[in-house]
N, C-alpha and C positions, 0 to 999 in steps of 0.2 A: 858618320859619313852617309849612312843610308837614309837618315831622316833630315827633313828640312827644318830650319829654325824659323822663328816668327819673322825675322828680317827677310828671309828668302820669300816667304808668302807675301809680305808687304811690297816687295819689289815687283813680284808677279802681278799683284793687284794694281799697282801704279801703272805698269806697262799696259795692262788690259784697259784701264780707264783712259789712258792716253790714246790707245789705238781706236777703241770703239766710241768713247765719249759717254758722258753720264746719261744723256737723254736716250741714246740707243740701248744702254744697259738697263735703264728703267723700263723701256718698252719691252725688252726681252724678258725682264722679270715678270711684268704683268701678263705677258703672253704665256709664259711658263705656268704662272699661277692659274690662269683661266683654263689651260689645258689640263692641269691636274684636277681642277674642280670638275671639268667635263668628264674626265675619266672616272672619277668617283661617282658622279651622277649616273653614268652609264652602267657602272657595276651595280649600284643600288637598284636601278631600273631593271637590269637583267635578273637580279635576285627576286624582285617583286614579280616579274613575269614568270619566273621559274616556280615561285610559290603558288601563283594563280593556276598555272598549268597542272601542278601537282594536286591542288585542291579540286580542280575540275575532273581530273582523271581518277581520283580516289573515289570508289563507290561509297554510296551512303550506307551506313550501318543498318538502316531499316530495310534496305533492299535484300540484304543477305540473311535476314531472319526468316525462319520457315513460317509459312502460312499456317494458321490454326484451322482453316477450313479445308476439309477433304471431300472431294466429289466421289461419293460412294457409287453412284450409278456408272460412272466411267470405269471404276475398278471392276464392277461386276460384269460389264460388257466385254472387257478385255480377257476375262477368264473363260468365257464361253467359246 
């Protein structure tokens, strides 16, 4: 009683086709497909911009390495 048989679904499909017509259903299907494609493209574009922002904000490893040159004269002046 809770589940519908294949015949119930075929009758529902027939009523939908009669109400909307095949051309309108085809247009709705193509519109839905293009909307899904646009959504997926937006997600991938957002992921790319997120990756680019992360790579821009991440400091270069060479910047964090200590310098091998030490200014001795500056160290001596500060002790005086």
